[in-house]
GUKEMAR-818695 format. One record per residue: residue number from 0; x, y, z negated of N, C-alpha, C in turn. Coordinates in steps of 0.02 Angstrom, whole numbers, plus 50000, padded with zeros to 5 digits. Layout:
! residues N
ATOM:NUM:X:Y:Z:X:Y:Z:X:Y:Z
...
This chain:
! residues 361
ATOM:0:50040:49944:49999:50001:49998:49996:50042:50062:49999
ATOM:1:50026:50115:50045:50068:50176:50050:50060:50220:49988
ATOM:2:50114:50252:49973:50106:50302:49914:50083:50368:49947
ATOM:3:50062:50415:49908:50041:50479:49927:50093:50514:49965
ATOM:4:50151:50508:49950:50207:50543:49984:50215:50516:50051
ATOM:5:50214:50449:50058:50227:50417:50126:50164:50434:50172
ATOM:6:50105:50434:50142:50042:50451:50185:50053:50521:50208
ATOM:7:50073:50568:50169:50079:50635:50194:50131:50639:50249
ATOM:8:50186:50601:50243:50238:50601:50295:50212:50573:50358
ATOM:9:50169:50518:50352:50142:50488:50414:50099:50535:50448
ATOM:10:50055:50571:50410:50016:50623:50442:50052:50676:50474
ATOM:11:50107:50697:50443:50141:50759:50470:50187:50736:50530
ATOM:12:50202:50674:50541:50250:50656:50589:50227:50673:50657
ATOM:13:50169:50665:50682:50150:50689:50749:50162:50761:50762
ATOM:14:50145:50802:50709:50156:50872:50715:50227:50893:50723
ATOM:15:50268:50859:50681:50341:50866:50678:50368:50848:50748
ATOM:16:50348:50790:50780:50367:50772:50846:50352:50822:50897
ATOM:17:50289:50852:50895:50266:50898:50945:50310:50961:50938
ATOM:18:50322:50983:50879:50362:51044:50861:50431:51036:50889
ATOM:19:50461:50973:50878:50528:50960:50900:50529:50960:50977
ATOM:20:50477:50930:51011:50476:50927:51082:50470:50998:51110
ATOM:21:50427:51033:51077:50414:51106:51106:50479:51145:51102
ATOM:22:50516:51140:51045:50575:51175:51036:50632:51155:51088
ATOM:23:50634:51085:51096:50678:51059:51147:50660:51083:51219
ATOM:24:50597:51083:51239:50577:51107:51299:50595:51183:51312
ATOM:25:50581:51222:51257:50597:51299:51263:50668:51307:51273
ATOM:26:50710:51266:51237:50779:51275:51241:50803:51253:51315
ATOM:27:50773:51204:51340:50796:51177:51408:50774:51231:51463
ATOM:28:50715:51262:51447:50691:51309:51493:50733:51373:51492
ATOM:29:50755:51394:51431:50796:51452:51426:50864:51441:51461
ATOM:30:50885:51376:51453:50955:51357:51484:50948:51357:51560
ATOM:31:50890:51332:51586:50878:51333:51658:50880:51402:51683
ATOM:32:50840:51449:51646:50839:51520:51671:50908:51549:51669
ATOM:33:50949:51537:51618:51014:51564:51610:51056:51539:51666
ATOM:34:51050:51473:51680:51090:51441:51736:51073:51469:51802
ATOM:35:51009:51481:51808:50987:51512:51876:51023:51577:51890
ATOM:36:51030:51612:51834:51067:51678:51846:51142:51672:51848
ATOM:37:51170:51632:51799:51241:51626:51793:51273:51594:51845
ATOM:38:51245:51538:51875:51281:51500:51924:51260:51525:51995
ATOM:39:51305:51523:52039:51291:51547:52108:51257:51493:52143
ATOM:40:51206:51518:52193:51173:51468:52227:51217:51438:52284
ATOM:41:51190:51394:52327:51229:51373:52385:51233:51425:52437
ATOM:42:51242:51405:52503:51243:51453:52554:51183:51501:52555
ATOM:43:51193:51562:52575:51138:51612:52570:51081:51596:52617
ATOM:44:51097:51561:52672:51041:51545:52721:51032:51601:52772
ATOM:45:51072:51654:52763:51067:51711:52815:51086:51692:52884
ATOM:46:51048:51707:52931:51066:51687:53002:51036:51742:53049
ATOM:47:51052:51745:53109:51027:51786:53158:50953:51771:53173
ATOM:48:50910:51812:53162:50838:51800:53172:50818:51818:53242
ATOM:49:50839:51883:53266:50828:51908:53329:50868:51964:53346
ATOM:50:50877:51976:53410:50905:52036:53439:50857:52080:53469
ATOM:51:50861:52147:53459:50822:52198:53499:50870:52243:53539
ATOM:52:50873:52230:53606:50913:52268:53651:50883:52338:53660
ATOM:53:50926:52390:53650:50898:52458:53654:50935:52494:53709
ATOM:54:50994:52477:53731:51033:52512:53784:51054:52579:53765
ATOM:55:51063:52623:53817:51083:52691:53803:51157:52698:53803
ATOM:56:51186:52757:53791:51253:52768:53786:51268:52810:53721
ATOM:57:51330:52805:53709:51357:52845:53648:51364:52799:53589
ATOM:58:51389:52837:53532:51407:52794:53472:51348:52794:53425
ATOM:59:51359:52777:53369:51309:52767:53313:51339:52773:53245
ATOM:60:51302:52784:53192:51329:52785:53124:51277:52750:53082
ATOM:61:51255:52783:53028:51215:52753:52975:51144:52732:53007
ATOM:62:51116:52681:52980:51046:52660:52987:51012:52657:52926
ATOM:63:50945:52673:52928:50902:52672:52868:50836:52637:52885
ATOM:64:50811:52599:52836:50745:52562:52852:50690:52593:52805
ATOM:65:50633:52607:52839:50573:52627:52801:50530:52564:52792
ATOM:66:50531:52536:52736:50494:52470:52727:50415:52479:52737
ATOM:67:50386:52533:52712:50312:52533:52719:50289:52529:52794
ATOM:68:50330:52563:52840:50311:52566:52913:50345:52518:52954
ATOM:69:50391:52481:52926:50437:52430:52960:50472:52462:53016
ATOM:70:50497:52522:53001:50535:52559:53055:50607:52570:53037
ATOM:71:50655:52559:53083:50723:52566:53081:50750:52630:53109
ATOM:72:50779:52673:53069:50800:52739:53094:50881:52729:53109
ATOM:73:50900:52749:53169:50970:52737:53192:50999:52803:53213
ATOM:74:51053:52826:53188:51082:52890:53212:51124:52874:53274
ATOM:75:51112:52914:53323:51145:52900:53387:51171:52969:53418
ATOM:76:51220:52998:53383:51253:53055:53417:51219:53120:53408
ATOM:77:51163:53131:53450:51130:53190:53448:51055:53180:53436
ATOM:78:51039:53120:53414:50966:53105:53402:50965:53044:53353
ATOM:79:50906:53031:53326:50889:52979:53286:50836:52937:53325
ATOM:80:50854:52871:53339:50806:52830:53372:50770:52785:53318
ATOM:81:50707:52785:53324:50659:52750:53276:50633:52688:53308
ATOM:82:50646:52634:53280:50625:52566:53312:50579:52531:53264
ATOM:83:50520:52508:53294:50478:52456:53257:50509:52394:53262
ATOM:84:50531:52363:53206:50568:52302:53209:50522:52236:53226
ATOM:85:50460:52252:53212:50414:52197:53228:50394:52183:53301
ATOM:86:50387:52239:53332:50372:52242:53403:50433:52247:53449
ATOM:87:50492:52266:53417:50549:52280:53459:50546:52338:53503
ATOM:88:50503:52384:53486:50494:52447:53534:50518:52510:53500
ATOM:89:50536:52555:53539:50551:52625:53510:50488:52659:53495
ATOM:90:50483:52678:53427:50424:52713:53400:50431:52790:53410
ATOM:91:50490:52814:53423:50497:52885:53432:50572:52907:53421
ATOM:92:50581:52970:53424:50651:53002:53419:50648:53067:53376
ATOM:93:50701:53078:53345:50709:53146:53313:50766:53179:53348
ATOM:94:50752:53229:53392:50802:53259:53433:50835:53317:53400
ATOM:95:50892:53339:53437:50925:53397:53416:50956:53390:53347
ATOM:96:50984:53331:53334:51021:53317:53271:51096:53309:53290
ATOM:97:51128:53363:53309:51193:53361:53339:51246:53333:53285
ATOM:98:51277:53276:53307:51327:53245:53266:51295:53208:53208
ATOM:99:51233:53179:53211:51198:53149:53162:51236:53090:53132
ATOM:100:51237:53090:53059:51268:53034:53024:51217:52994:52986
ATOM:101:51187:53022:52937:51144:52987:52892:51068:53003:52896
ATOM:102:51027:52958:52862:50957:52973:52862:50934:52953:52792
ATOM:103:50894:52996:52762:50866:52986:52693:50787:52996:52694
ATOM:104:50757:52962:52647:50685:52964:52643:50663:52992:52573
ATOM:105:50613:53036:52577:50580:53056:52509:50507:53032:52522
ATOM:106:50498:52966:52503:50424:52936:52516:50371:52968:52485
ATOM:107:50380:52994:52423:50322:53029:52388:50304:53095:52421
ATOM:108:50351:53125:52459:50337:53186:52491:50325:53176:52566
ATOM:109:50328:53111:52586:50316:53096:52659:50365:53133:52703
ATOM:110:50426:53141:52682:50473:53174:52722:50539:53133:52729
ATOM:111:50573:53149:52784:50645:53117:52797:50684:53175:52810
ATOM:112:50751:53158:52808:50810:53207:52812:50864:53173:52852
ATOM:113:50895:53213:52894:50955:53188:52933:51013:53236:52916
ATOM:114:51077:53209:52915:51134:53251:52907:51170:53257:52977
ATOM:115:51175:53321:52997:51198:53335:53066:51272:53360:53062
ATOM:116:51317:53317:53074:51386:53334:53063:51410:53394:53102
ATOM:117:51404:53390:53168:51433:53447:53209:51394:53509:53202
ATOM:118:51327:53509:53186:51286:53568:53178:51296:53596:53107
ATOM:119:51315:53553:53059:51321:53580:52991:51256:53596:52961
ATOM:120:51204:53552:52969:51137:53562:52950:51107:53495:52928
ATOM:121:51053:53503:52892:51001:53452:52877:50940:53462:52916
ATOM:122:50912:53412:52952:50847:53415:52985:50797:53386:52937
ATOM:123:50740:53418:52932:50685:53391:52887:50627:53375:52936
ATOM:124:50603:53313:52925:50551:53286:52974:50495:53252:52934
ATOM:125:50439:53252:52964:50381:53215:52939:50393:53141:52948
ATOM:126:50387:53101:52891:50405:53028:52896:50355:52989:52939
ATOM:127:50293:53016:52942:50242:52978:52982:50245:52997:53056
ATOM:128:50243:53061:53073:50236:53081:53140:50308:53095:53174
ATOM:129:50360:53096:53134:50430:53114:53160:50438:53178:53181
ATOM:130:50391:53224:53171:50398:53296:53197:50443:53331:53149
ATOM:131:50485:53379:53175:50531:53416:53141:50492:53471:53102
ATOM:132:50503:53478:53043:50466:53532:53001:50512:53582:52968
ATOM:133:50579:53575:52977:50620:53623:52949:50695:53602:52946
ATOM:134:50738:53646:52925:50809:53632:52927:50842:53667:52868
ATOM:135:50898:53649:52850:50940:53680:52795:51013:53680:52811
ATOM:136:51048:53730:52795:51117:53740:52812:51158:53702:52761
ATOM:137:51211:53668:52778:51250:53631:52732:51324:53659:52735
ATOM:138:51370:53616:52707:51445:53631:52712:51469:53602:52782
ATOM:139:51534:53591:52787:51558:53569:52850:51553:53493:52854
ATOM:140:51526:53470:52911:51522:53400:52928:51482:53359:52876
ATOM:141:51420:53378:52862:51382:53334:52822:51378:53260:52849
ATOM:142:51395:53213:52805:51402:53141:52825:51347:53103:52793
ATOM:143:51364:53074:52731:51308:53033:52701:51256:53084:52666
ATOM:144:51192:53058:52660:51143:53099:52636:51100:53049:52593
ATOM:145:51076:53077:52532:51038:53036:52486:50984:53075:52455
ATOM:146:50929:53044:52438:50870:53075:52403:50871:53058:52333
ATOM:147:50867:53100:52286:50862:53086:52213:50791:53095:52193
ATOM:148:50751:53040:52174:50679:53053:52153:50675:53086:52087
ATOM:149:50728:53081:52048:50716:53110:51979:50716:53188:51982
ATOM:150:50755:53217:52024:50756:53285:52034:50718:53313:52092
ATOM:151:50697:53263:52133:50666:53279:52201:50711:53325:52242
ATOM:152:50772:53309:52244:50822:53342:52280:50862:53298:52331
ATOM:153:50885:53327:52389:50921:53293:52433:50993:53316:52430
ATOM:154:51043:53268:52434:51112:53288:52425:51145:53262:52493
ATOM:155:51174:53313:52527:51216:53303:52586:51291:53308:52570
ATOM:156:51331:53254:52588:51400:53249:52570:51440:53274:52628
ATOM:157:51475:53330:52612:51510:53371:52669:51585:53346:52674
ATOM:158:51596:53308:52728:51665:53278:52735:51719:53322:52745
ATOM:159:51708:53377:52778:51769:53422:52791:51771:53479:52742
ATOM:160:51723:53498:52709:51729:53552:52661:51734:53528:52588
ATOM:161:51733:53461:52576:51744:53428:52512:51694:53453:52462
ATOM:162:51633:53448:52478:51579:53470:52429:51509:53437:52452
ATOM:163:51462:53451:52407:51396:53421:52420:51347:53478:52419
ATOM:164:51297:53482:52464:51246:53527:52465:51187:53497:52438
ATOM:165:51154:53536:52389:51092:53515:52356:51034:53548:52381
ATOM:166:50980:53510:52407:50923:53544:52443:50856:53519:52407
ATOM:167:50814:53568:52393:50752:53552:52368:50712:53514:52421
ATOM:168:50689:53454:52406:50660:53414:52460:50589:53437:52479
ATOM:169:50559:53475:52433:50491:53498:52448:50488:53560:52488
ATOM:170:50537:53608:52475:50536:53672:52504:50587:53677:52561
ATOM:171:50641:53639:52555:50695:53641:52604:50746:53694:52582
ATOM:172:50737:53725:52529:50785:53777:52505:50849:53745:52478
ATOM:173:50907:53783:52494:50970:53757:52468:50975:53783:52396
ATOM:174:50990:53735:52352:50997:53753:52284:51062:53767:52256
ATOM:175:51116:53742:52292:51178:53752:52267:51228:53705:52304
ATOM:176:51293:53712:52293:51348:53679:52319:51391:53653:52264
ATOM:177:51406:53588:52267:51447:53552:52213:51514:53538:52240
ATOM:178:51563:53568:52221:51632:53546:52239:51651:53473:52217
ATOM:179:51684:53436:52257:51703:53372:52236:51783:53364:52248
ATOM:180:51809:53308:52232:51883:53306:52227:51916:53286:52297
ATOM:181:51878:53269:52343:51905:53248:52407:51855:53238:52460
ATOM:182:51866:53191:52505:51819:53181:52562:51762:53133:52536
ATOM:183:51703:53163:52523:51651:53115:52505:51623:53069:52561
ATOM:184:51613:53011:52545:51581:52961:52591:51513:52941:52571
ATOM:185:51496:52880:52569:51428:52861:52558:51410:52874:52481
ATOM:186:51345:52884:52473:51318:52904:52405:51251:52859:52388
ATOM:187:51236:52852:52329:51177:52824:52305:51153:52853:52247
ATOM:188:51083:52855:52238:51051:52884:52176:51029:52828:52131
ATOM:189:51030:52840:52064:51004:52785:52019:50933:52795:51994
ATOM:190:50905:52848:52016:50835:52861:51997:50826:52896:51933
ATOM:191:50883:52899:51897:50881:52928:51827:50915:52997:51818
ATOM:192:50929:53026:51879:50958:53098:51873:51034:53100:51890
ATOM:193:51059:53041:51921:51128:53042:51942:51132:53016:52014
ATOM:194:51183:53042:52049:51209:53024:52111:51277:53003:52110
ATOM:195:51291:52946:52137:51364:52921:52138:51391:52928:52210
ATOM:196:51455:52948:52217:51483:52954:52286:51554:52929:52285
ATOM:197:51570:52894:52339:51643:52874:52351:51681:52937:52372
ATOM:198:51740:52942:52348:51792:52989:52378:51841:52954:52412
ATOM:199:51835:52949:52482:51870:52905:52518:51949:52915:52522
ATOM:200:51973:52977:52519:52039:52989:52523:52074:52994:52459
ATOM:201:52039:52987:52402:52067:52982:52336:52057:52917:52301
ATOM:202:52021:52873:52337:52002:52809:52300:51971:52813:52237
ATOM:203:51916:52861:52231:51882:52877:52173:51810:52866:52181
ATOM:204:51774:52864:52124:51702:52867:52122:51681:52925:52075
ATOM:205:51636:52968:52098:51609:53025:52054:51539:53010:52035
ATOM:206:51520:53040:51979:51452:53041:51958:51431:53114:51954
ATOM:207:51375:53130:51988:51346:53200:51992:51280:53202:51957
ATOM:208:51276:53250:51912:51215:53269:51879:51172:53307:51924
ATOM:209:51116:53276:51947:51073:53302:51998:51029:53360:51977
ATOM:210:51021:53373:51913:50987:53429:51886:51029:53488:51875
ATOM:211:51088:53477:51848:51133:53533:51832:51185:53547:51890
ATOM:212:51184:53507:51940:51229:53511:51998:51299:53520:51983
ATOM:213:51323:53465:51948:51396:53468:51935:51419:53394:51923
ATOM:214:51486:53384:51941:51515:53318:51928:51524:53304:51852
ATOM:215:51504:53248:51834:51507:53236:51761:51549:53174:51744
ATOM:216:51573:53142:51795:51623:53083:51784:51658:53077:51845
ATOM:217:51725:53050:51838:51775:53041:51893:51811:52979:51874
ATOM:218:51808:52924:51915:51834:52859:51900:51880:52831:51957
ATOM:219:51940:52810:51938:51977:52782:51989:51950:52712:52010
ATOM:220:51960:52692:52074:51935:52633:52097:51981:52579:52109
ATOM:221:52049:52590:52090:52101:52543:52099:52078:52473:52074
ATOM:222:52095:52421:52116:52143:52419:52179:52106:52433:52243
ATOM:223:52046:52460:52240:52009:52477:52301:52046:52533:52342
ATOM:224:52052:52528:52405:52077:52580:52454:52027:52604:52502
ATOM:225:52020:52662:52509:51977:52695:52562:51905:52672:52549
ATOM:226:51872:52688:52498:51801:52668:52489:51754:52695:52537
ATOM:227:51712:52657:52569:51667:52681:52622:51594:52672:52596
ATOM:228:51568:52609:52615:51497:52598:52595:51487:52594:52516
ATOM:229:51422:52607:52501:51409:52605:52432:51336:52584:52420
ATOM:230:51323:52537:52368:51256:52518:52348:51258:52510:52270
ATOM:231:51197:52494:52245:51187:52496:52174:51138:52444:52148
ATOM:232:51157:52406:52101:51108:52365:52058:51090:52412:52005
ATOM:233:51031:52445:52010:51005:52493:51960:50993:52461:51895
ATOM:234:50964:52400:51894:50947:52367:51829:51005:52350:51792
ATOM:235:51060:52327:51824:51121:52310:51781:51175:52363:51783
ATOM:236:51155:52420:51818:51199:52482:51818:51268:52462:51844
ATOM:237:51266:52433:51902:51330:52413:51939:51331:52440:52007
ATOM:238:51387:52475:52027:51398:52498:52094:51438:52454:52137
ATOM:239:51423:52450:52203:51465:52405:52247:51494:52454:52299
ATOM:240:51553:52467:52290:51594:52507:52338:51634:52466:52391
ATOM:241:51616:52469:52451:51651:52432:52507:51718:52464:52523
ATOM:242:51773:52426:52518:51840:52452:52524:51875:52427:52585
ATOM:243:51918:52474:52614:51948:52454:52678:52007:52403:52671
ATOM:244:52026:52389:52607:52074:52333:52599:52037:52271:52584
ATOM:245:51979:52263:52610:51937:52196:52612:51918:52173:52540
ATOM:246:51888:52217:52507:51857:52194:52443:51798:52242:52429
ATOM:247:51755:52223:52381:51703:52265:52355:51728:52281:52280
ATOM:248:51732:52340:52261:51745:52365:52196:51675:52371:52162
ATOM:249:51669:52324:52110:51603:52330:52072:51622:52371:52012
ATOM:250:51583:52424:52004:51593:52473:51948:51540:52471:51897
ATOM:251:51557:52465:51832:51509:52477:51775:51503:52550:51771
ATOM:252:51440:52582:51782:51432:52651:51776:51429:52679:51705
ATOM:253:51427:52631:51657:51428:52656:51588:51501:52667:51562
ATOM:254:51544:52623:51587:51615:52629:51571:51658:52659:51622
ATOM:255:51633:52656:51680:51675:52679:51739:51734:52631:51762
ATOM:256:51726:52573:51731:51778:52524:51749:51762:52482:51809
ATOM:257:51809:52462:51849:51803:52411:51902:51800:52341:51867
ATOM:258:51747:52307:51869:51745:52245:51833:51752:52180:51877
ATOM:259:51748:52190:51943:51758:52138:51990:51774:52159:52060
ATOM:260:51810:52114:52098:51832:52138:52165:51822:52081:52215
ATOM:261:51761:52055:52230:51753:52002:52276:51778:52019:52349
ATOM:262:51800:51973:52378:51832:51982:52445:51778:51989:52500
ATOM:263:51794:52034:52546:51747:52042:52604:51788:52042:52672
ATOM:264:51760:52055:52728:51793:52057:52789:51827:52122:52807
ATOM:265:51849:52128:52867:51887:52191:52888:51837:52239:52919
ATOM:266:51844:52304:52903:51809:52356:52936:51739:52372:52907
ATOM:267:51737:52369:52840:51665:52378:52810:51652:52453:52813
ATOM:268:51587:52471:52825:51562:52537:52826:51496:52547:52797
ATOM:269:51469:52487:52764:51405:52495:52735:51401:52434:52682
ATOM:270:51363:52449:52629:51347:52397:52580:51275:52404:52561
ATOM:271:51251:52346:52535:51181:52345:52512:51178:52293:52454
ATOM:272:51123:52305:52413:51109:52255:52360:51032:52242:52359
ATOM:273:51018:52180:52359:50947:52156:52350:50935:52129:52281
ATOM:274:50896:52170:52240:50875:52152:52171:50831:52086:52172
ATOM:275:50799:52070:52225:50752:52013:52225:50791:51945:52231
ATOM:276:50854:51949:52261:50892:51891:52271:50957:51884:52228
ATOM:277:50978:51949:52205:51044:51952:52174:51101:51952:52226
ATOM:278:51088:51966:52290:51142:51964:52341:51165:52035:52352
ATOM:279:51228:52043:52355:51262:52104:52381:51294:52084:52451
ATOM:280:51289:52142:52491:51309:52128:52560:51364:52180:52583
ATOM:281:51407:52162:52625:51452:52209:52660:51459:52192:52734
ATOM:282:51443:52244:52776:51445:52235:52850:51513:52253:52872
ATOM:283:51551:52209:52907:51622:52217:52923:51628:52215:52998
ATOM:284:51636:52276:53028:51636:52282:53099:51693:52254:53133
ATOM:285:51756:52254:53102:51815:52228:53137:51817:52155:53137
ATOM:286:51800:52124:53083:51795:52049:53078:51731:52018:53106
ATOM:287:51683:52062:53122:51619:52039:53149:51585:51989:53099
ATOM:288:51582:52009:53035:51551:51966:52986:51501:52010:52938
ATOM:289:51460:51972:52906:51417:51996:52854:51432:51963:52794
ATOM:290:51468:51987:52745:51488:51956:52684:51427:51955:52634
ATOM:291:51411:51899:52607:51356:51888:52565:51386:51869:52497
ATOM:292:51375:51908:52444:51403:51898:52380:51347:51885:52328
ATOM:293:51352:51837:52285:51295:51830:52236:51318:51854:52163
ATOM:294:51274:51896:52136:51285:51920:52071:51265:51867:52015
ATOM:295:51315:51829:51996:51303:51774:51951:51292:51804:51876
ATOM:296:51320:51860:51860:51310:51898:51800:51332:51969:51815
ATOM:297:51314:52015:51773:51341:52086:51790:51413:52095:51803
ATOM:298:51452:52051:51770:51531:52060:51786:51558:51995:51820
ATOM:299:51516:51954:51849:51540:51891:51883:51503:51884:51951
ATOM:300:51542:51875:52004:51518:51876:52072:51549:51818:52110
ATOM:301:51509:51785:52155:51533:51734:52197:51523:51750:52269
ATOM:302:51577:51743:52306:51568:51753:52383:51535:51691:52411
ATOM:303:51480:51696:52442:51445:51637:52464:51469:51622:52535
ATOM:304:51471:51669:52578:51492:51660:52647:51501:51720:52683
ATOM:305:51534:51712:52743:51540:51771:52791:51500:51752:52855
ATOM:306:51440:51778:52859:51396:51757:52913:51423:51798:52978
ATOM:307:51431:51761:53034:51454:51786:53098:51404:51836:53124
ATOM:308:51428:51896:53142:51387:51947:53173:51410:51966:53244
ATOM:309:51432:52026:53252:51457:52045:53317:51508:52098:53304
ATOM:310:51562:52105:53346:51606:52159:53335:51577:52229:53338
ATOM:311:51597:52269:53294:51571:52338:53286:51508:52344:53246
ATOM:312:51477:52290:53217:51422:52293:53175:51445:52316:53105
ATOM:313:51456:52375:53094:51488:52399:53035:51440:52433:52985
ATOM:314:51377:52458:53010:51328:52492:52973:51267:52448:52969
ATOM:315:51229:52453:52913:51173:52406:52903:51114:52443:52862
ATOM:316:51061:52409:52862:51008:52429:52814:50977:52366:52790
ATOM:317:50946:52368:52730:50911:52312:52698:50839:52326:52686
ATOM:318:50795:52278:52697:50727:52280:52676:50718:52238:52615
ATOM:319:50708:52263:52556:50707:52228:52494:50637:52186:52490
ATOM:320:50590:52200:52531:50528:52162:52534:50535:52095:52573
ATOM:321:50559:52099:52632:50566:52042:52674:50638:52010:52666
ATOM:322:50684:52050:52635:50753:52028:52625:50795:52022:52693
ATOM:323:50765:52054:52738:50802:52058:52805:50857:52111:52803
ATOM:324:50905:52094:52844:50960:52143:52850:50969:52162:52926
ATOM:325:50978:52227:52932:50982:52253:53004:51046:52287:53015
ATOM:326:51074:52264:53073:51142:52291:53094:51133:52316:53170
ATOM:327:51180:52359:53185:51179:52382:53253:51254:52380:53282
ATOM:328:51255:52370:53349:51322:52372:53381:51310:52367:53459
ATOM:329:51366:52361:53494:51370:52356:53567:51421:52312:53586
ATOM:330:51426:52296:53650:51482:52266:53680:51538:52314:53687
ATOM:331:51601:52288:53683:51658:52333:53691:51706:52310:53749
ATOM:332:51737:52364:53777:51786:52349:53829:51844:52402:53821
ATOM:333:51907:52381:53855:51954:52434:53847:51938:52503:53880
ATOM:334:51959:52553:53845:51950:52621:53869:51992:52634:53933
ATOM:335:51969:52676:53978:52007:52694:54036:52074:52727:54012
ATOM:336:52126:52714:54047:52192:52746:54030:52192:52818:54041
ATOM:337:52234:52853:54000:52237:52928:54006:52306:52943:53987
ATOM:338:52329:53001:54010:52396:53025:53998:52414:53035:53923
ATOM:339:52366:53057:53886:52376:53066:53815:52360:53006:53769
ATOM:340:52343:52952:53796:52315:52900:53755:52373:52863:53722
ATOM:341:52364:52842:53659:52409:52801:53625:52425:52737:53664
ATOM:342:52487:52713:53665:52504:52650:53703:52457:52587:53678
ATOM:343:52432:52589:53615:52390:52538:53593:52322:52544:53624
ATOM:344:52297:52491:53659:52238:52495:53694:52176:52517:53646
ATOM:345:52133:52561:53669:52078:52576:53630:52010:52553:53663
ATOM:346:51970:52530:53619:51906:52492:53638:51849:52544:53637
ATOM:347:51808:52540:53690:51750:52585:53691:51687:52542:53701
ATOM:348:51629:52566:53679:51565:52536:53688:51540:52535:53758
ATOM:349:51521:52484:53782:51497:52477:53850:51427:52508:53855
ATOM:350:51416:52553:53893:51352:52584:53904:51297:52531:53922
ATOM:351:51239:52539:53891:51181:52496:53904:51178:52435:53864
ATOM:352:51229:52420:53821:51232:52360:53783:51213:52361:53709
ATOM:353:51194:52423:53685:51177:52438:53615:51118:52389:53599
ATOM:354:51124:52363:53534:51078:52312:53515:51066:52315:53434
ATOM:355:51007:52296:53414:50990:52288:53348:50992:52213:53331
ATOM:356:51031:52196:53275:51033:52125:53253:50998:52120:53190
ATOM:357:50950:52073:53183:50912:52061:53124:50933:51991:53093
ATOM:358:50951:51997:53033:50972:51932:52996:50919:51922:52942
ATOM:359:50900:51857:52934:50856:51839:52881:50873:51772:52848
ATOM:360:50842:51759:52793:50853:51696:52755:50817:51638:52787
């Protein structure tokens, strides 16, 4: 016959087993979730989905993607060509943007902005109709351009005058000029009142206070050389600076320290980060590759692969909704000889071969 103590233990045993099983399941679930973040996945799965031939002549620079309208904005010398990536057709153009480099969007204002290097201006256009609605004067050779939603200001990075022009996105008024320490390249906004910009000739990263219009931090990027493209993981406060010595300098914006340097290909000119997949990208024009890096943890990164692209595909845009990556390039051939040309052969884009390359998982 069971004693009272044994009877109580027998009654409690199922509850104890269930509690133990629940705790074990929770532990395993937490471990699985941690492992999913901490360990790198297999190959990224990125491959060429389709090509959109556009033709035309001349060079190109930055591209930008407007996710709500599925339109790709491509800078092409004196105009911006706007392409519907689903239909593969040209949706319109923004003309008279002499020496255009970058494109930025202020979606809540339904406005877009281009940085026009030779003109020394920013063009303001309606994001839906593509009609020009204004312009603003900048410093010399505005290159990268970025919109900061916290201050509702646009910042043009002026490559020849070593400064940045701040513009009120709603009115188009110039609010001030911010001196920087060298030649500013690509820039990103964190949405919290800061813009970060690569200083290409000084191998530095700067933090700009978008409300007070001043540089508030200056960080060396060593061992990175000639930082060009720039992207940001806002949630984990990490910058991804694409460097011409074939690495990404991953920067902790709280400490200003370079915490990782995953290897990439040759000729990087743009970077992107996809918060939905944890993938960081570098488009490498000389090696004709798209480097895909996985963020295993905020300070740990794994290079998954170098996806084959096409020579000259150095700039790109990312759609965080579809996770598609868009690159542009053309075929190349030796330039015609001239009396003043360097003995080293120079390559030029073949007219009529310009193309959009779309990569997807």
